[in-house]
GUKESE-766072 format. One line per 5 residues: number of its first residue (from 1); their letters; for each residue x, y, z of N, C-alpha, C, O. Coordinates in Angstrom, 2 decimals. Example, Ala and Ser with C-alpha at 12.3 -4.5 7.8 and 13.67 -1.06 7.14 Angstrom:
residues 2
1	as	13.19/-5.69/7.80/12.30/-4.50/7.80/13.20/-3.30/7.80/14.24/-3.32/8.46  12.85/-2.25/7.08/13.67/-1.06/7.14/12.90/0.03/7.87/13.41/1.14/8.04
//
This chain:
residues 215
1	metiv	58.22/-40.47/-25.57/59.47/-40.03/-26.39/60.41/-39.34/-25.03/61.60/-39.65/-24.93  59.80/-38.46/-24.10/60.54/-38.12/-23.14/60.76/-39.41/-21.69/61.63/-39.46/-20.81  60.01/-39.99/-21.87/60.55/-41.08/-21.17/62.16/-41.73/-22.09/63.31/-41.37/-21.85  61.84/-42.44/-22.84/62.72/-43.38/-23.27/63.99/-42.65/-23.56/65.08/-43.22/-23.43  63.82/-40.75/-24.16/65.20/-40.35/-24.32/65.85/-40.20/-22.79/67.06/-40.36/-22.66
6	nvdvp	65.11/-39.92/-21.77/65.27/-40.10/-20.67/66.16/-41.13/-20.20/66.92/-40.69/-19.35  66.32/-42.26/-20.45/67.15/-43.63/-20.25/68.13/-43.67/-21.24/68.62/-44.78/-21.47  68.55/-42.60/-21.92/69.70/-42.58/-22.46/69.54/-43.71/-23.96/70.51/-44.27/-24.48  68.11/-43.84/-24.43/68.30/-44.42/-26.10/68.81/-43.14/-26.96/68.62/-41.92/-26.93  69.44/-43.93/-27.62/70.09/-42.57/-28.94/68.44/-42.27/-29.81/67.74/-43.19/-30.22
11	adrii	68.23/-41.43/-29.88/67.55/-40.94/-31.25/67.36/-41.60/-32.29/66.29/-41.97/-32.78  68.63/-41.77/-32.70/68.44/-42.64/-33.99/68.20/-44.00/-33.88/68.45/-44.73/-34.84  67.65/-44.52/-32.65/67.52/-46.04/-32.32/65.63/-46.05/-31.63/65.08/-46.84/-30.88  65.13/-44.82/-32.32/63.55/-44.94/-31.69/62.86/-44.44/-33.14/63.38/-43.66/-33.94  61.42/-45.16/-33.28/60.73/-45.10/-33.83/59.65/-44.69/-33.44/59.17/-45.31/-32.49
16	yanti	58.76/-43.38/-34.06/57.83/-42.80/-33.70/56.72/-43.46/-34.38/56.16/-42.93/-35.34  56.32/-44.77/-33.84/55.28/-45.56/-34.87/53.80/-45.13/-35.05/53.11/-45.71/-35.90  53.34/-44.26/-34.38/52.02/-43.85/-33.94/51.91/-43.38/-35.77/52.87/-42.77/-36.23  50.89/-43.65/-36.57/50.34/-43.23/-37.61/50.21/-41.90/-37.99/50.63/-41.23/-38.93  49.35/-41.67/-36.80/48.60/-40.22/-36.66/49.14/-39.55/-35.41/49.11/-40.08/-34.29
21	kgfsh	49.74/-38.09/-35.73/50.65/-37.63/-34.53/50.03/-36.23/-34.27/49.52/-35.46/-35.08  50.21/-36.10/-33.00/49.69/-34.39/-32.84/50.60/-33.27/-33.44/51.73/-33.57/-33.80  50.20/-32.16/-33.55/51.26/-31.20/-33.90/52.62/-31.05/-32.79/53.83/-31.08/-33.00  52.04/-30.93/-31.88/52.99/-30.37/-30.58/53.80/-32.06/-30.80/54.93/-32.22/-31.26  53.21/-32.75/-30.51/54.09/-34.37/-30.82/55.57/-33.81/-31.86/56.74/-33.73/-31.47
26	lrraa	55.17/-33.57/-32.90/55.71/-33.72/-34.13/56.72/-32.35/-33.74/57.75/-32.48/-34.41  56.79/-31.33/-33.06/57.19/-30.63/-32.66/58.44/-31.02/-31.95/59.59/-30.80/-32.32  58.02/-31.65/-30.87/58.84/-32.32/-30.14/59.66/-33.45/-30.26/60.61/-33.72/-29.54  59.14/-34.23/-31.42/60.21/-35.08/-31.84/61.42/-34.40/-32.53/62.60/-34.52/-32.21  60.89/-33.64/-33.56/61.89/-32.89/-33.72/63.17/-32.13/-32.77/64.38/-32.20/-32.94
31	elkie	62.55/-31.53/-31.94/63.38/-30.98/-30.95/64.45/-32.03/-30.34/65.63/-31.82/-30.07  63.72/-33.23/-30.20/64.68/-34.37/-29.68/65.46/-35.10/-30.73/66.28/-35.96/-30.40  65.17/-34.67/-32.40/66.03/-35.58/-32.97/65.55/-36.82/-33.71/66.17/-37.50/-34.52  64.52/-36.95/-33.32/63.63/-38.57/-33.24/63.10/-38.45/-34.78/61.95/-38.08/-34.99  63.92/-38.74/-35.74/63.50/-38.67/-37.14/62.32/-39.62/-37.70/61.33/-39.32/-38.37
36	lmtfd	62.69/-40.62/-37.29/61.92/-42.09/-37.94/60.55/-42.03/-37.43/60.35/-41.79/-36.24  59.60/-42.22/-38.25/58.34/-42.25/-37.89/57.50/-42.51/-39.13/57.99/-42.45/-40.26  56.05/-42.83/-38.86/55.18/-43.99/-39.88/54.20/-42.91/-40.10/54.10/-41.88/-39.44  53.39/-43.32/-41.24/52.69/-42.68/-41.72/51.76/-43.76/-42.36/52.20/-44.90/-42.49  50.59/-43.47/-42.73/49.57/-44.33/-43.74/48.49/-43.33/-44.57/47.39/-43.80/-44.87
41	ceeel	48.75/-42.31/-44.83/47.67/-41.75/-45.36/48.11/-40.30/-45.93/49.24/-39.93/-45.61  47.41/-39.52/-46.67/48.18/-38.04/-47.52/48.14/-37.45/-46.20/49.26/-37.33/-45.70  46.89/-36.92/-45.28/46.80/-35.82/-44.40/47.82/-35.83/-43.35/48.15/-34.82/-42.72  48.40/-37.28/-43.16/49.70/-37.31/-42.00/50.93/-36.92/-42.98/52.00/-36.63/-42.45  50.82/-36.90/-44.21/52.27/-36.42/-44.70/52.03/-34.96/-45.08/53.01/-34.38/-45.56
46	lkike	50.98/-34.31/-44.97/50.74/-32.87/-45.26/51.35/-32.06/-43.83/51.97/-31.01/-43.70  50.83/-33.15/-42.81/50.95/-32.68/-41.31/52.83/-32.76/-41.46/53.48/-31.72/-41.57  53.27/-33.63/-41.46/54.63/-33.68/-41.25/56.01/-32.68/-42.12/57.18/-32.40/-41.89  55.01/-32.42/-43.18/55.53/-31.38/-44.26/55.47/-30.55/-43.08/56.48/-30.64/-42.39  54.53/-29.70/-42.61/54.18/-28.22/-41.89/55.25/-28.33/-40.78/56.00/-27.36/-40.62
51	fypsa	55.42/-29.57/-39.89/55.80/-29.31/-38.58/57.52/-30.30/-38.36/58.22/-30.24/-37.35  57.75/-30.95/-39.36/58.88/-32.07/-39.25/59.19/-32.53/-40.72/59.13/-33.68/-41.16  59.55/-31.36/-41.38/59.72/-31.40/-42.82/61.08/-33.38/-43.12/61.14/-34.44/-43.73  61.85/-32.42/-42.01/63.04/-33.43/-42.32/63.38/-34.82/-41.70/64.47/-35.36/-41.55  61.63/-35.40/-41.27/61.75/-36.19/-41.09/62.03/-37.87/-41.85/61.98/-37.98/-43.07
56	klilr	62.28/-38.88/-41.09/62.55/-40.09/-42.29/61.07/-40.95/-42.05/60.86/-41.49/-40.96  60.31/-41.02/-42.90/59.19/-41.59/-42.65/59.34/-43.25/-43.45/60.10/-43.68/-44.31  58.32/-43.80/-42.75/58.40/-45.55/-42.83/56.59/-45.84/-43.18/55.74/-46.02/-42.32  56.36/-45.82/-44.68/54.80/-46.30/-44.72/54.00/-47.66/-44.25/54.22/-48.76/-44.75  53.13/-47.44/-43.32/52.65/-48.18/-42.94/51.54/-49.33/-43.56/50.39/-49.03/-43.26
61	lkvtd	51.67/-50.58/-44.35/50.86/-50.98/-44.57/49.69/-51.70/-43.86/49.63/-51.82/-42.63  48.89/-52.11/-44.62/47.29/-52.52/-44.11/47.81/-54.13/-44.47/48.59/-54.46/-45.37  47.33/-54.77/-43.76/47.73/-56.40/-43.97/46.26/-57.06/-43.62/45.90/-57.12/-42.44  45.43/-57.56/-44.68/44.30/-58.25/-44.23/44.38/-59.75/-44.16/45.24/-60.43/-44.72  43.23/-60.27/-43.29/42.66/-61.71/-43.69/44.21/-62.49/-43.09/44.85/-63.30/-43.76
66	tsafi	44.51/-62.11/-41.97/45.72/-62.39/-41.02/44.85/-63.42/-40.19/43.66/-63.20/-39.97  45.46/-64.45/-39.78/44.90/-64.94/-38.46/45.22/-64.83/-36.94/45.26/-65.57/-35.96  45.48/-63.17/-37.33/45.85/-63.13/-35.69/44.44/-62.75/-35.04/43.48/-62.33/-35.68  44.47/-62.94/-33.91/43.42/-62.92/-32.51/43.03/-61.40/-32.65/41.96/-60.98/-33.11  44.10/-60.63/-32.15/43.56/-59.26/-32.22/44.57/-58.26/-33.63/45.72/-57.92/-33.90
71	kmndk	43.00/-58.14/-34.22/43.70/-57.40/-35.69/44.06/-56.14/-35.45/43.80/-55.53/-34.41  44.78/-55.63/-36.56/45.49/-54.06/-36.82/44.66/-53.21/-37.87/44.40/-52.01/-37.81  44.34/-54.08/-38.78/43.95/-53.39/-39.90/42.53/-52.84/-40.30/42.10/-52.51/-41.41  41.99/-52.84/-39.19/41.02/-51.80/-38.94/41.33/-50.31/-38.80/40.61/-49.50/-39.38  42.35/-49.93/-38.09/42.89/-48.81/-37.58/43.78/-48.31/-38.10/43.77/-47.09/-38.26
76	fgcde	45.04/-49.26/-38.61/46.17/-48.80/-39.06/46.40/-49.53/-40.48/46.08/-50.67/-40.83  47.23/-48.24/-41.35/47.88/-49.02/-42.27/47.19/-48.92/-43.75/46.11/-49.48/-43.97  47.95/-48.11/-44.82/47.39/-47.69/-46.08/46.94/-49.60/-47.22/47.56/-50.64/-47.43  45.79/-49.15/-47.54/45.89/-50.52/-48.79/47.14/-49.95/-49.64/47.75/-48.89/-49.75  47.19/-51.71/-50.39/48.13/-51.56/-51.36/47.82/-50.73/-52.49/48.81/-50.46/-53.17
81	tevph	46.72/-50.24/-52.88/46.34/-49.57/-53.99/46.29/-48.02/-53.84/46.25/-47.16/-54.72  46.32/-47.86/-52.25/47.09/-46.39/-51.74/48.54/-45.95/-52.30/48.95/-44.89/-52.78  49.05/-47.01/-52.09/50.52/-47.06/-52.25/51.39/-45.80/-53.55/52.22/-44.91/-53.39  50.80/-46.24/-54.54/51.57/-45.12/-55.73/51.38/-43.85/-55.42/52.17/-42.94/-55.67  50.23/-43.73/-54.82/49.56/-42.22/-54.79/50.46/-41.18/-53.60/50.79/-40.00/-53.66
86	lldva	50.68/-42.40/-52.40/51.53/-41.61/-51.04/52.63/-41.40/-51.65/53.13/-40.30/-51.41  53.19/-42.09/-52.38/54.46/-42.01/-52.78/55.52/-40.88/-53.59/56.70/-40.52/-53.62  54.10/-40.61/-54.27/54.28/-39.56/-55.32/53.72/-38.00/-54.44/54.11/-36.96/-54.96  52.93/-37.87/-53.29/52.66/-36.71/-52.59/53.99/-36.87/-52.07/54.70/-35.92/-52.41  54.72/-37.88/-51.23/55.71/-37.64/-50.83/56.94/-36.80/-51.50/57.43/-35.77/-51.03
91	lqhdl	57.33/-37.47/-52.74/57.58/-36.89/-53.30/57.67/-35.35/-53.99/58.65/-34.71/-54.35  56.12/-35.02/-54.04/56.09/-33.88/-54.71/56.25/-32.49/-53.51/56.31/-31.30/-53.84  56.30/-33.06/-52.01/56.61/-32.44/-50.76/57.74/-32.56/-50.51/58.06/-32.11/-49.41  58.86/-33.18/-51.35/60.07/-33.37/-50.86/60.30/-34.08/-49.71/61.23/-33.71/-48.99  59.65/-35.02/-49.40/59.72/-35.62/-48.21/60.12/-36.95/-48.13/59.85/-37.62/-49.12
96	svvgv	60.72/-37.54/-47.16/61.99/-38.66/-47.50/61.21/-39.99/-46.72/61.20/-39.99/-45.49  60.69/-40.89/-47.31/60.70/-42.30/-47.23/61.25/-43.02/-47.50/61.63/-43.20/-48.66  61.60/-43.95/-46.23/62.73/-44.79/-46.27/63.05/-46.43/-45.73/63.92/-47.22/-45.35  61.36/-46.17/-46.08/61.12/-48.05/-45.41/59.25/-48.10/-45.30/58.42/-47.21/-45.50  59.15/-49.26/-44.99/57.94/-49.60/-44.97/57.91/-50.35/-43.75/58.92/-50.83/-43.24
101	sfhig	56.48/-50.47/-43.14/56.21/-51.39/-42.27/55.06/-52.22/-42.11/54.42/-52.43/-43.13  54.58/-52.86/-40.83/53.23/-53.74/-41.22/53.44/-54.42/-39.96/54.54/-54.63/-39.45  52.17/-54.79/-39.44/51.87/-55.35/-38.24/50.82/-55.97/-38.34/49.79/-55.31/-38.23  50.71/-57.45/-38.59/49.96/-58.51/-39.17/48.62/-58.93/-37.60/47.58/-59.60/-37.66  49.29/-58.17/-36.33/48.54/-58.39/-35.34/48.64/-59.39/-33.98/49.63/-60.05/-34.29
106	smikd	48.39/-59.68/-33.21/48.92/-60.14/-32.10/48.28/-61.75/-31.83/47.07/-61.84/-32.06  48.85/-62.76/-31.46/48.70/-64.13/-31.26/48.11/-64.71/-32.62/46.94/-65.03/-32.83  49.31/-64.78/-33.57/48.53/-65.44/-34.92/48.72/-66.69/-35.03/49.83/-67.08/-34.67  47.74/-67.74/-35.56/47.81/-68.89/-36.05/48.66/-69.68/-37.03/48.85/-70.90/-37.07  49.23/-68.52/-37.98/49.84/-68.91/-39.16/51.30/-68.20/-39.47/51.43/-67.16/-40.12
111	pndyv	52.09/-68.77/-39.03/53.41/-68.09/-39.34/53.44/-67.90/-41.26/54.41/-67.30/-41.73  52.76/-68.24/-41.86/52.74/-67.77/-43.33/52.04/-66.00/-43.34/52.34/-65.14/-44.18  51.36/-65.88/-42.53/50.59/-64.46/-42.43/51.92/-63.56/-42.60/51.66/-62.42/-42.97  53.11/-63.79/-42.42/54.55/-62.94/-42.35/54.89/-63.14/-43.81/55.30/-62.17/-44.45  54.76/-64.41/-44.41/55.48/-64.55/-45.26/54.65/-63.79/-46.53/55.32/-63.40/-47.48
116	taikm	53.03/-63.57/-46.53/52.34/-62.80/-47.34/52.91/-61.66/-47.38/53.44/-61.17/-48.37  52.81/-60.96/-45.85/53.34/-59.27/-45.49/54.38/-58.88/-46.08/54.46/-57.78/-46.64  55.60/-60.01/-46.01/56.75/-59.18/-46.42/56.81/-59.17/-47.90/57.23/-58.18/-48.50  56.38/-60.29/-48.55/56.23/-60.44/-50.29/55.70/-59.03/-50.77/56.18/-58.51/-51.78  54.63/-58.37/-49.99/53.70/-57.05/-50.27/54.63/-56.04/-49.87/54.22/-54.93/-50.24
121	crkvf	55.54/-56.00/-49.36/56.93/-55.34/-48.63/57.95/-54.93/-49.94/58.24/-53.79/-50.30  58.36/-56.11/-50.49/58.92/-56.23/-51.50/58.30/-55.34/-52.78/58.88/-54.43/-53.36  57.15/-55.78/-53.01/56.38/-55.12/-54.24/56.36/-53.69/-53.70/56.44/-52.98/-54.70  56.31/-53.07/-52.80/56.55/-51.34/-52.35/57.83/-51.09/-52.53/58.14/-50.14/-53.24  58.77/-51.83/-51.97/60.35/-51.53/-52.10/60.64/-51.46/-53.38/61.55/-50.68/-53.67
126	daaek	60.01/-52.18/-54.43/60.54/-52.31/-55.74/59.53/-50.99/-57.01/59.85/-50.57/-58.13  57.85/-50.61/-55.80/57.45/-49.39/-57.11/58.33/-48.18/-56.30/58.70/-47.16/-56.87  58.53/-48.41/-55.25/59.01/-47.12/-54.65/60.44/-46.67/-55.53/60.61/-45.54/-55.99  61.38/-47.74/-55.64/62.69/-47.89/-56.59/62.12/-46.97/-58.01/62.61/-45.88/-58.30  61.09/-47.57/-58.74/60.89/-47.08/-59.94/60.94/-45.83/-60.22/61.39/-45.41/-61.28
131	kgism	60.19/-44.63/-58.73/59.86/-43.35/-58.60/61.39/-42.65/-57.92/61.42/-41.48/-57.53  62.49/-43.49/-57.85/63.54/-42.88/-57.86/63.57/-42.59/-56.26/64.02/-41.58/-55.72  62.97/-43.76/-55.61/63.01/-43.25/-53.88/63.80/-44.78/-53.35/63.58/-45.93/-53.73  64.69/-44.29/-52.41/65.46/-45.22/-51.96/65.10/-46.30/-50.50/65.45/-45.90/-49.39  64.62/-47.24/-50.60/64.07/-47.74/-48.89/65.24/-48.45/-48.53/65.97/-49.07/-49.30
136	yildi	65.38/-48.28/-47.09/66.07/-49.31/-46.42/65.95/-49.95/-45.23/66.72/-50.80/-44.77  64.93/-49.51/-44.72/63.78/-50.16/-43.30/62.90/-51.14/-43.40/61.89/-50.85/-44.05  62.94/-52.01/-43.05/61.69/-53.20/-43.42/61.18/-53.08/-41.70/61.85/-53.72/-40.89  60.54/-52.63/-41.42/59.52/-53.22/-39.63/58.57/-54.00/-40.32/57.94/-53.86/-41.37  58.66/-54.98/-39.28/57.91/-56.48/-39.55/56.85/-56.66/-38.52/56.12/-57.64/-38.34
141	gggfs	56.91/-55.46/-37.83/56.14/-55.42/-36.22/56.33/-56.67/-35.82/57.27/-57.39/-36.15  54.86/-57.11/-34.65/54.79/-58.10/-33.86/54.17/-59.14/-33.76/54.22/-59.98/-34.66  53.44/-59.33/-32.60/52.86/-60.80/-32.84/53.20/-61.90/-32.86/52.57/-62.81/-33.39  54.21/-61.99/-32.30/55.08/-63.60/-32.68/54.63/-64.49/-31.35/55.56/-65.29/-31.17  54.16/-64.58/-30.89/53.33/-65.71/-29.88/52.25/-66.25/-30.77/51.18/-65.71/-30.50
146	ckssq	52.17/-67.08/-31.66/51.28/-67.91/-32.40/50.36/-68.63/-31.82/49.37/-69.15/-32.33  50.88/-68.62/-30.23/50.04/-69.53/-29.36/49.85/-69.09/-28.42/50.35/-68.03/-28.03  48.92/-69.95/-27.67/48.19/-68.86/-26.72/48.52/-69.49/-25.45/48.04/-69.10/-24.39  49.43/-70.61/-25.55/49.79/-71.60/-24.44/50.80/-71.27/-24.12/51.46/-70.93/-25.11  51.53/-71.14/-22.83/52.91/-70.49/-22.33/53.80/-71.30/-22.62/54.79/-70.82/-23.17
151	shike	53.78/-72.80/-22.36/54.47/-73.52/-22.95/54.72/-73.97/-23.98/55.37/-75.01/-24.10  54.23/-73.25/-24.97/54.28/-73.54/-26.69/55.03/-72.45/-27.48/55.29/-72.47/-28.69  55.37/-71.39/-26.50/55.77/-70.01/-27.00/56.78/-70.13/-27.52/56.88/-69.54/-28.59  58.06/-70.98/-27.01/59.31/-70.75/-28.03/59.30/-71.84/-28.77/60.23/-71.96/-29.56  58.45/-72.71/-28.74/58.36/-73.20/-30.12/57.41/-72.57/-31.40/57.44/-72.99/-32.56
156	afsei	56.86/-71.83/-31.06/55.99/-71.19/-31.85/56.82/-70.05/-32.35/56.62/-69.56/-33.46  57.59/-69.69/-31.66/58.51/-68.26/-32.19/60.00/-69.03/-32.90/60.81/-68.50/-33.68  60.02/-70.03/-32.50/61.09/-70.97/-33.87/60.34/-71.08/-35.09/60.96/-70.95/-36.15  59.04/-71.30/-35.09/58.46/-71.37/-36.30/58.48/-70.35/-36.89/58.88/-70.41/-38.05  58.12/-69.26/-36.44/57.79/-67.62/-36.95/59.25/-67.44/-37.65/59.49/-67.14/-38.82
161	aaain	59.98/-67.65/-36.79/61.19/-67.07/-37.46/61.91/-67.83/-38.66/62.46/-67.35/-39.64  61.78/-68.87/-38.37/62.56/-69.75/-39.90/61.31/-69.41/-41.05/61.57/-69.76/-42.20  60.12/-68.82/-40.86/59.50/-68.66/-42.03/59.60/-67.34/-42.37/59.35/-67.01/-43.53  59.96/-66.41/-41.44/60.16/-64.93/-41.59/61.97/-65.07/-42.41/62.14/-64.77/-43.59  63.00/-65.51/-41.60/64.06/-65.75/-42.40/64.30/-66.24/-44.09/65.29/-66.27/-44.82
166	qvide	62.97/-66.58/-44.26/63.41/-68.00/-45.49/62.71/-66.71/-46.51/63.23/-66.42/-47.58  61.29/-65.92/-45.89/60.79/-65.42/-46.73/61.94/-63.83/-47.31/61.95/-63.33/-48.44  62.65/-63.46/-46.25/63.56/-62.50/-46.26/64.46/-62.72/-47.24/64.72/-62.04/-48.23  65.07/-64.09/-46.74/66.44/-64.31/-48.04/65.98/-64.33/-49.00/66.60/-63.75/-49.89  64.79/-64.93/-49.33/64.23/-64.78/-51.08/64.10/-63.61/-51.26/65.15/-63.14/-51.70
171	hfpsr	63.15/-62.74/-51.13/62.76/-61.17/-51.33/63.74/-60.19/-50.85/63.57/-59.04/-51.28  64.80/-60.38/-50.01/66.00/-58.88/-49.61/67.03/-59.64/-49.54/67.77/-59.43/-48.58  67.38/-60.62/-50.39/68.76/-61.66/-50.22/69.92/-60.54/-49.81/70.70/-61.00/-48.97  70.17/-59.32/-50.15/71.36/-58.34/-49.77/70.99/-57.86/-48.98/71.11/-56.63/-49.01  70.29/-58.49/-47.74/69.56/-58.16/-46.48/71.18/-57.08/-45.63/70.98/-56.35/-44.66
176	gsfki	71.95/-57.18/-45.98/73.20/-56.48/-44.93/72.90/-55.01/-45.52/73.23/-54.18/-44.67  72.32/-54.33/-46.81/72.34/-53.01/-47.25/70.38/-52.61/-46.10/70.09/-51.44/-45.87  69.75/-53.39/-45.78/68.67/-52.72/-44.99/68.58/-53.32/-43.74/69.12/-54.32/-43.25  67.36/-52.07/-43.12/67.53/-52.25/-41.55/66.43/-53.36/-41.63/65.72/-53.41/-42.64  66.26/-54.20/-40.68/65.15/-54.77/-40.30/64.71/-54.69/-38.38/65.43/-54.98/-37.42
181	iaepg	63.61/-54.30/-38.41/63.23/-54.11/-37.17/61.91/-54.45/-37.18/60.99/-54.19/-37.95  62.03/-55.33/-35.79/60.77/-56.11/-35.10/60.17/-55.55/-33.87/60.53/-54.48/-33.39  59.09/-56.42/-33.27/58.46/-55.69/-32.32/58.02/-57.10/-31.18/56.88/-57.56/-31.20  58.65/-57.41/-30.63/58.33/-58.42/-30.40/57.59/-58.49/-28.71/57.81/-59.30/-27.81  56.92/-57.61/-28.72/56.49/-56.77/-27.37/55.86/-58.24/-26.63/56.52/-58.93/-25.86
186	ryfam	54.60/-58.51/-27.02/54.17/-59.66/-26.37/55.04/-61.13/-26.24/54.51/-61.87/-25.41  56.15/-61.68/-26.83/56.67/-62.68/-27.14/57.49/-62.35/-25.86/57.80/-63.40/-25.29  57.92/-61.31/-25.25/58.73/-60.94/-23.84/57.67/-61.00/-22.82/57.68/-61.90/-21.98  56.55/-59.88/-22.85/55.56/-59.57/-21.80/54.80/-61.04/-21.62/54.36/-61.15/-20.48  54.58/-62.05/-22.37/53.71/-63.05/-22.17/53.47/-63.87/-21.14/52.37/-64.26/-20.76
191	taftl	54.58/-64.16/-20.65/54.75/-65.25/-19.89/55.30/-64.49/-18.42/55.70/-65.25/-17.54  55.33/-63.23/-18.22/55.82/-62.38/-16.93/54.72/-62.05/-16.43/55.04/-61.25/-15.55  53.36/-62.16/-16.41/52.47/-62.08/-16.04/51.73/-63.36/-16.14/51.82/-64.09/-17.13  50.63/-63.75/-14.61/49.56/-64.17/-15.06/48.51/-64.03/-13.95/48.60/-64.16/-12.73  47.28/-63.68/-14.89/46.02/-63.08/-14.30/45.12/-63.88/-13.83/44.49/-64.46/-14.70
196	cskii	44.69/-64.23/-12.22/43.90/-64.77/-11.73/42.84/-64.06/-11.17/43.00/-63.03/-10.52  41.42/-64.74/-11.47/40.23/-64.17/-11.24/39.27/-65.06/-10.87/38.87/-66.02/-11.53  38.77/-64.56/-9.33/37.70/-65.42/-9.05/36.37/-65.16/-9.29/35.88/-64.15/-8.77  35.42/-66.15/-10.23/34.56/-66.07/-10.93/33.44/-66.46/-9.75/33.25/-67.66/-9.53  32.66/-65.41/-8.95/31.69/-65.79/-8.00/30.40/-65.70/-8.78/29.48/-65.58/-7.97
201	gkkkr	29.90/-65.72/-10.15/28.87/-65.87/-10.34/28.66/-65.85/-11.56/29.77/-65.99/-12.07  27.38/-65.70/-12.89/27.22/-65.94/-13.98/25.78/-65.80/-14.13/24.96/-66.22/-13.31  25.43/-64.96/-15.59/24.27/-64.83/-16.11/24.49/-65.04/-17.62/25.53/-65.19/-18.25  22.99/-64.99/-18.08/22.88/-65.52/-19.66/22.17/-63.89/-20.12/20.96/-63.71/-20.05  22.89/-63.08/-20.47/21.96/-61.97/-21.36/21.80/-62.28/-22.90/22.48/-63.09/-23.53
206	fidna	20.70/-61.44/-23.42/20.46/-61.43/-24.69/20.63/-59.87/-25.36/19.78/-59.02/-25.11  21.69/-59.61/-26.16/21.93/-58.23/-26.14/21.65/-58.08/-27.96/22.04/-58.86/-28.83  20.82/-56.79/-28.13/20.44/-56.86/-29.84/21.11/-55.96/-30.22/20.73/-54.80/-30.06  22.31/-56.24/-30.85/23.30/-54.93/-31.55/22.83/-55.31/-33.11/22.89/-56.34/-33.79  22.34/-53.96/-33.33/22.16/-53.61/-34.79/21.32/-55.06/-35.41/21.69/-55.77/-36.34
211	gvelt	20.12/-55.21/-34.59/19.61/-56.56/-35.27/20.48/-58.02/-34.90/20.05/-59.15/-35.13  21.57/-57.75/-34.38/22.36/-59.23/-34.24/22.10/-59.70/-32.81/22.66/-59.18/-31.84  21.11/-60.84/-32.69/21.65/-61.26/-31.38/23.10/-61.79/-30.76/23.97/-62.49/-31.25  22.99/-61.25/-29.67/24.61/-61.72/-29.06/24.44/-62.41/-27.60/23.76/-61.79/-26.78  24.81/-63.26/-27.33/24.93/-63.60/-26.15/25.90/-63.21/-25.18/25.85/-63.66/-24.04
//
């Protein structure tokens, strides 16, 4: 947070996207007026209530069964079935939930993963509206390079962007009233470096991992 603020990024353009935050980190975010932050469980809501009750919260969803090479759903995001309870807890404690986020993982193979995830977000927006919660932020995460070959990154991104634009037009037609955030870190960083390593030898090992033999 300090580094970003020190390069003159306005606080209202910063999102504290770690779903689990330390007490001191929440206090410092409050001091720096960094309001936007994510959560995915009741425990984090109660922590935010105690240390930064005026924060603007984004509910992170778990996206399962994606084609991503590196998946995020084991560590981050709430299940769709948990959404009503978490929204009720936020209302009970007078916390402001302003949006939904997800991250389908890195290096996806199927752009339709975004279609499925954004449709799920629309359901959450609708459920929140029924409870009197007005959301306006949709964070679609990253993972935009769906082919590992650097020569195909531009084509892959175009394919993903087309799928995303189509589903957003369909399910968020008044997109001017929403703020849509993306995290294209891999897209920018993937071609910046090439790692070369010299292999000087190899051998075969068998590891018994909880009864499963791995080579």
